[in-house]
N, C-alpha and C positions, 0 to 999 in steps of 0.2 A: 573774263579780264577787267582792269580798271578803264571805266570811260573817261575819268579826267585829265585832261592836260594840264603834268606836271610843269611844263612850261607856262603858266598861266599865274603860279605862284612867285615868280621871278619879275626883279623888277633892271633893269641896265642904267646904269650910274658913271659918272664924273665922280675920281675919289675927290673926297676933300683935302684942304690939304694937311699936310705932317700928318697922313694916315699912312701907317708901316705895315705892312703885309705879316711880317717876322723879325726878329731881332738882329738877323744878319740883311745883310745893303741889298735890297733889289731894286732894279731899276726900271721904275711902272714908266710903261710907255701911255702920254696924258693923251697922246689921238684915241682909245680904244676903250669903250667903258665899261664897265667890267657888271657882271650878274652879279645881283644879289636876291639871295632866296628868302623871302616874306619871312618874318615873327608870325606862330599862330597867335599872338594876341593882339596882333596889327587888326583894326578896323578896315573892313574893304572899304579900297580905294583909298586908306590913308599909309603915307609911308615918307617917314622923317630920315631924310639922310647922314643926318647931322648922327644919328642913332645906329648908326651899321657898325655891326663887330666884323673881327675876320671872319667870325664862324660862317657868320651868312654869308658873306663874301666866297668863303670859300664851298660851303655849301652850293651857291649860284653853280658856280663853276661846276659841280660833279654833276648838278644839272642839264646843266646847255651840253657836255660831254655825256650825259647817257638816252636825251632824247634831241638834241640839235643838230645831226650830223652834218648839215649843210652850211654850219656857222665858220662865219670865216675865217677866225680869230682861236680858233681849237687849238692852233700850237702854242699861242700863246699864253692861253690859258692852260694851257699843260704844263709850259714852263716855270709859271706861277707856282701850281700845288707840287713841281716837285722841287723847289727852293723853299718854299712854306713846309711843306710836309715829305720830308724824304723816305719816308717809312708808310707811305700812301698806300703802294700795291698792299704790300701784307696785313696792314689795318683793314682796309677796304675787304682782303680775301677772308680772314681772320672771324671779320662779322656776318659775309653774307654767308657764310660754310654754320653759323651760328645760327643766324634765322632760317636757315633753310633747314637746319634739325631740330627745331624748336615750330616748323611749320608754319612760319610768318611770312608766308611766298610774296605777297605785295610788297614788303620791303627789303628783301631778298632780293626780289628780280631789279627794284630799284639799284640797290650795290654793284649788283651783277652786271645791268645795266652801265652803270657809271665808272667801272673796272675796265670794261671793253670802250669805251669811249677815251679812257685817258691812254689804254694802250692797247687797239686791235692787232697790233701785231703778235700780241706775247701769244703763244698756238696754247701754253696752262690756259690762260684767261677763257681763250675760245673753247676748252673741252669743257672747262669747268663751267661755262654757260651751258655748251652741250648739254651736261651732266643735271646741272640744275633743271633745266626745262624740260625733260627726259622725267623725272621723279616728280616735278609738279603736275605735270599730263597721268602720271600713274596714281597719282592724289583726285586729280580731278576723275579720271576714271573707277576707281574704287566707289568714291561718292555718288557716282551713275550719270557725272555730269559728263557727256560723251563728246557733245558739239567741243567745249572748252578744250577736254583731253584732245581732241585728234587735235587742234589748232596748235596747243602747245608741241604736238606731237613731230606737225609741220616746224613748226621754227628751232626744235632740236635738232631737224635730221639737217639744217641750214647750217647750223653751227657745227655738228659731225664732218660734214663734208667740208668747210674751209678747213676745219681742223685734222682733215686726212689730207688735203693736201697739199700741207704745210711744207717749208723745205729745210733742214734735213729732216726726215719722216720722224713722228711721234708715234711708236707703236702702240701706248695707251687710249689714243685715239680709235685706232682698229677696232682692240679689243672691247672696248665699250661700246662701239656701233655696233659692232656684233652681238653684242645681247640687246641692243636697241632693237635691232633686225627681227633675232629671235622672238622677241617679245610678238612682233608683228606678223608670226608666221610667215615670214621673208627669209625661206628656207635658204636660199642662193646668194642671197646680198649676205645673211648670217656665215655660213660658209666663206665665202671670199674676202670679209674683213677679218678672222679668225686664224686662214691661211697666210694673209697675209704680216698679218701681228708675228707669226709663226716662224715668216719668213726674217721677217726684220731680226729676231731673236736668233737667227740659225750661228752656228760658233760662240754662242758665248756660255762660259764655262758657270758653272754654279755657281761660284763666287761674285762673277758680274752681276748676273741675276738676283741672288740673295731669295731672303727665303718667299718672300711674295710673287716675286718675277718666277720662281720656279712653281709655285701655287697655279699664277696667270697660266701662263707655259702647257703644263699638264691640262687646266678647265680647258685650254681653247682646243687639245689635239683630243682630248676626249669628247667633246662637240663636234667635231668634224668627223668624226668618226662614227659618231651615233648617227650626224645625220645623211654618210654615207651611208651604214649598216641598213637605215630604213626609208632610204631613197628620197629623201624629205625635199631637196631638194631639185625634183623629177618637175619639168615645167605643165604636165599635167597637174600635180600636188597647187603650183602656184597660179597657174587659172583658175583649179575650183576657188581657194581663197579670195582671189580679187573678184569674182564672180558674187558668192555667195554674200560676201560684205560689199558690195555694190546693188545689193538687192536682186540680183540675177538667179536666184537659188534655185532654178528648176535646171541650167543652163549649170549651176557650180556644184547640184549634188549628181547630175549625168559624168561630168569629169571627175568627180572623186568615188565612185563608186567604180570608174576604168581603171582609175588609179588601183584602188583595194584588192582586184580581182590579180595583181601580180604582188599587191603589198598587203597580204589580208592579214599579219601581225603589227600593225602599225597604227600606235594608238590613238596618235594625232590625227588620222585621216580617218579614223572612227570618229573622233572627237569634232571633227569636220563634218561628217556627213551627219551625226545627231544636231550639231546647230542650225546645219542647214534646213535641215526637216524641223526641227524647233521653231525656225522661224518662219514655217509656212503653218504650223500649228499642228504638224503630224505629230502628233507627242507619243503616241507609243511608239510611234518607230524611232523616233529620235530617243526616249528610254532605253529600248533596245539597243542602239549604237552608241549608246555611253557607257551602260554595258558592258560592251566590245572593248572598248575604251578603256575602263578601268582593269580591265581581264588581261591586257597586251601595258600595263604600266601605265594608265592612266592616272591610275590612285595616290601616285604623287603630287599631283595638278589640283590645288583647289576647286581651278575652274569646272572641273571634270565634273567634279560632286555636285557642285552650286546650279551645272546646266542640268543637271540629272533630277532637280529638287524642284526648277521649273516644270518639268514635264507631270513631278507627279504631285505638286501642284494643281498642276492645269488637270489631271484626273480626282481630285480631289482627296489624294493619299497625303493627307498632310503631315500623320506618324511618319512616313517612310520617308518624307522629304526633309521632315527636321532631323531625321537619324542622319541625312546625307549631308546636309550642311552643318549638322555637330562636325564629322568628318572633315567638311572642309577647314571649318573655324581651328580645327586641331592642326591641322597643317601651317593656316595663315591666320591667325587669332585679331592680327590689327585689321583685317581687311573690312571695310564701313558699309560694302556688298552686301557679304553674308551675313555681319549682324542682323543689318536693315530686313534683309529676307525672313531669317528668323521672327524678326520682330510682327511682318506680316503673315505670317504660319499662324504664330498666336494670336492676331485680329481672326483671322479665318476662322478657330477654333473659340473665339468668346474668351480669349483669355486675356484680358485687358490690362491685368496685374504685369505679366511675364512680358507682352507688348512694350508697356512702358521701362521696363527693365531696358530690355534691347534697346529702346532708342534712344534711353539713355546713354548707355554705353557707345553708342554709335557719336552721342555728343560731348563723350569724353575723349574720345580717339580723333573727332573732328568737330570741333566747335561752330565751323561753318557750316555745316551741314544741315543744308535747309529744308530738306524731307522728311529727315526725322525730326526737329523743331516742330515744324508741320503738325505732322501725326501728332507729336507728344501735345499739341496746345488741342488738337481734336481730343485727343483723352479727355484732360483738364477738363473740357465742356461738356 
């Protein structure tokens, strides 16, 4: 996360005489100073109020809306933006989505924060903010930056909750939150959200839903059925995941083994067992658990192959580990985590050229990946 305070680049000024914010007549309140964004070319501490532009003022207002939630003049600043830029929400939304697609996350986050500050009551903006933070967390997790990923997940969840509390209800908030919890193996929460999504669409015709709505409804019903059939919302399964993820592996392993006694064909449970065993370095037992997971449906999940590869690497079985990772990459070719692990296997086998190729691919996928950059620097030296 960016440690800089964006408000440090803002000046608050009285407008010069005859300054106009837009072609339309607009009443300026002379008692309220306006925020102005410092130019990149300005020297530190140097600011000439006679040279300000409308763009600097609008940029300053957006920064205040994004990061100064307790400013007493927010409504006034919003009114200026609405008058000077009537299409500001659409413009900002399009820009934020484009920056997110290009993985320019810092700038995308600034724009989303400004959007939210501009209209915090707009549920669509709240949901888009949640989706953005969710996606950013995924990107950090793929790069192995787990603490940053967890922090963004926590922020995303707060926005999902806000979107789900909206009145009238927004069905897509529950649909997307369902997938958010599904990724975290919180199957009870995922199921609850998908069931709410289905209930909110009860009675809607195919015409009302449209092709995309019909797909979402079918997907939600499929996930609910899968969770029910595999009993994944069971309290014991949830406890096992919570315990293992919090470092209480032995207690979590005991819970998941009890779950497996009654649910021996649930691949997620075998995966959870393997994950817990791998964390306490019981690699042979973990490997057998991951092989069971593959047998019962985990072969469609790249994480199963990735975890299996970690056990094989620990046993110095590099060829099989590489084969497992290649299967994972066939499922998710853009995963920097998987490609990095292939690079480390190449290093372990003494194949520096192959390692260089993999770490270079990681940087192509994510130019900000510091781990891959460090490994390439070592190889150059």
